[in-house]
C-alpha positions in Angstrom: 3.5 -75.5 -8.4 4.2 -71.8 -8.5 1.6 -69.5 -6.9 1.8 -65.7 -7.3 -0.2 -63.4 -5.1 -1.4 -60.7 -7.5 -3.6 -57.6 -7.5 -3.4 -56.5 -3.9 -5.0 -53.2 -2.9 -4.1 -50.7 -0.2 -6.3 -48.8 2.3 -4.7 -45.9 4.0 -5.9 -44.2 7.2 -5.0 -41.1 9.2 -6.5 -39.1 12.0 -7.1 -35.4 11.5 -5.0 -33.3 14.0 -7.6 -30.5 14.1 -10.8 -32.6 14.2 -11.9 -31.4 17.7 -11.6 -27.8 16.4 -14.1 -28.4 13.5 -16.4 -31.2 14.7 -19.1 -29.3 16.5 -19.5 -26.6 13.8 -19.6 -29.1 10.9 -22.0 -31.5 12.7 -24.4 -28.6 13.3 -23.9 -27.5 9.7 -24.6 -31.0 8.3 -27.7 -31.3 10.5 -29.1 -28.0 9.2 -29.5 -29.7 5.7 -32.2 -32.1 6.8 -35.0 -29.6 6.0 -33.5 -28.4 2.7 -33.6 -31.6 0.7 -36.3 -34.3 0.1 -34.3 -37.4 0.7 -37.1 -39.8 -0.5 -35.8 -39.3 -4.0 -32.5 -41.0 -3.2 -31.8 -44.4 -4.6 -29.7 -45.1 -1.5 -31.4 -47.2 1.2 -34.9 -46.4 -0.1 -34.4 -42.8 0.9 -34.0 -43.6 4.6 -30.3 -42.6 4.9 -30.0 -38.8 4.8 -27.4 -37.9 2.1 -26.4 -34.9 0.1 -25.2 -37.1 -2.7 -25.7 -35.3 -6.0 -27.3 -32.4 -4.1 -24.6 -30.5 -2.4 -20.9 -30.8 -3.3 -18.7 -30.3 -0.2 -15.7 -29.5 -2.4 -17.5 -26.3 -3.3 -18.5 -25.4 0.3 -16.3 -22.9 2.1 -17.3 -24.5 5.5 -15.2 -27.5 4.5 -12.2 -25.8 3.0 -9.7 -26.6 5.8 -10.8 -30.2 6.0 -10.9 -30.6 2.2 -7.3 -29.3 1.9 -6.1 -31.7 4.5 -7.9 -34.6 2.7 -6.2 -33.7 -0.6 -2.8 -33.5 1.2 -3.4 -37.0 2.7 -4.3 -38.4 -0.7 -1.1 -37.0 -2.2 0.8 -38.7 0.7 -1.1 -42.0 0.1 -0.3 -41.9 -3.6 3.4 -41.2 -2.9 3.7 -44.0 -0.3 1.9 -46.5 -2.6 4.0 -45.3 -5.6 0.8 -44.7 -7.5 1.7 -43.0 -10.8 -1.3 -41.1 -11.9 -1.9 -37.4 -12.8 -4.7 -36.7 -10.3 -6.7 -33.6 -11.2 -8.6 -33.7 -7.9 -11.8 -33.2 -9.8 -14.8 -34.9 -8.2 -17.4 -34.7 -5.5 -17.9 -34.9 -1.8 -21.0 -35.3 0.2 -22.1 -36.4 3.7 -24.3 -39.2 5.0 -26.2 -39.0 8.3 -26.9 -42.4 9.8 -29.7 -42.6 12.4 -30.8 -45.8 14.1 -31.4 -48.7 11.7 -29.7 -46.8 8.7 -27.2 -48.7 6.6 -25.4 -48.4 3.2 -25.6 -51.1 0.6 -22.5 -52.6 -0.9 -21.3 -50.3 -3.7 -18.2 -48.8 -5.2 -17.4 -45.4 -6.8 -17.1 -46.4 -10.4 -15.7 -43.6 -12.6 -13.4 -42.2 -9.9 -9.8 -43.2 -9.0 -9.5 -42.4 -5.3 -12.2 -42.4 -2.7 -12.2 -41.4 1.0 -14.4 -41.7 4.0 -14.1 -39.2 6.8 -15.8 -39.9 10.1 -17.1 -36.6 11.3 -19.3 -37.9 14.2 -19.3 -41.4 15.7 -19.1 -43.1 19.0 -17.7 -46.6 20.0 -21.1 -48.2 19.0 -21.3 -46.6 15.6 -21.7 -48.8 12.5 -18.5 -50.0 10.9 -17.5 -49.8 7.2 -16.6 -53.0 5.5 -14.4 -53.6 2.4 -15.0 -56.7 0.4 -12.4 -58.4 -1.8 -12.9 -57.4 -5.5 -13.4 -61.0 -6.5 -15.5 -62.9 -4.1 -17.1 -66.3 -4.2 -18.1 -69.0 -1.8 -14.8 -70.9 -2.0 -12.8 -70.3 1.2 -9.4 -68.8 0.2 -6.2 -69.5 1.9 -5.1 -66.8 4.4 -2.4 -65.2 2.4 -1.9 -61.5 3.3 -3.4 -59.8 0.3 -6.7 -61.6 -0.3 -8.8 -62.3 2.8 -11.8 -64.4 2.1 -14.1 -62.3 4.2 -14.6 -58.5 4.3 -12.4 -56.4 6.5 -13.8 -53.6 8.5 -12.8 -50.3 10.0 -14.5 -48.8 13.1 -16.0 -45.3 12.7 -13.8 -43.1 14.9 -14.2 -39.3 14.9 -11.5 -37.6 12.8 -10.4 -40.8 11.0 -9.9 -40.7 7.2 -9.9 -43.8 5.1 -8.3 -43.6 1.6 -8.9 -46.3 -1.0 -9.2 -47.1 -4.7 -12.7 -46.2 -5.9 -13.3 -49.6 -7.4 -13.2 -51.4 -4.1 -16.7 -52.7 -3.0 -17.7 -51.5 0.5 -20.7 -51.1 2.7 -21.8 -49.8 6.1 -23.5 -52.2 8.5 -26.8 -51.2 10.1 -26.4 -48.5 12.6 -28.0 -49.7 15.9 -27.1 -46.9 18.2 -29.4 -44.0 19.1 -26.6 -41.4 18.6 -26.2 -40.4 14.9 -23.2 -41.2 12.9 -22.0 -38.7 10.2 -19.5 -39.5 7.5 -18.2 -37.6 4.6 -17.5 -39.3 1.3 -14.9 -38.0 -1.2 -14.4 -39.2 -4.8 -11.6 -37.9 -7.0 -10.3 -38.5 -10.5 
């Protein structure tokens, strides 16, 4: 029997070389939003997780210009290394999520976009991890060939780490159990 391993996906990651220069200022800036928005209207996590999703686009916020430019440069590098042939316009959205103790993010994807990213602005070694689930998942245990693990894979939240992935990939954030908050930025581009 011939077996072909098809439809792999790629996840890229890189650490921001100037993260320590921007972390404190951007963390304070993100925390200043908690009084500006009523988060109870959010469909995410029953309004418990603080997010600026559909409320404040970080791509249009000058405070994030340097980081946004670096993220776009890393996406271009990702596309080149994966030989992705697509005329990216870099139109989209970016927002941040603040995870306090017991917050989590349900499984979801970013339908309607091509490339998505997660940037960990603030985290410690106890911070909740982000998990990626195979696009097709059922209860049958798969063999362990390299491109289709049968269980989700995860990445630790590390300050300054950027994850780049195709927007259709299902992902979620486990419950955050530490007292120290975790802040991540989400980017979606088409």
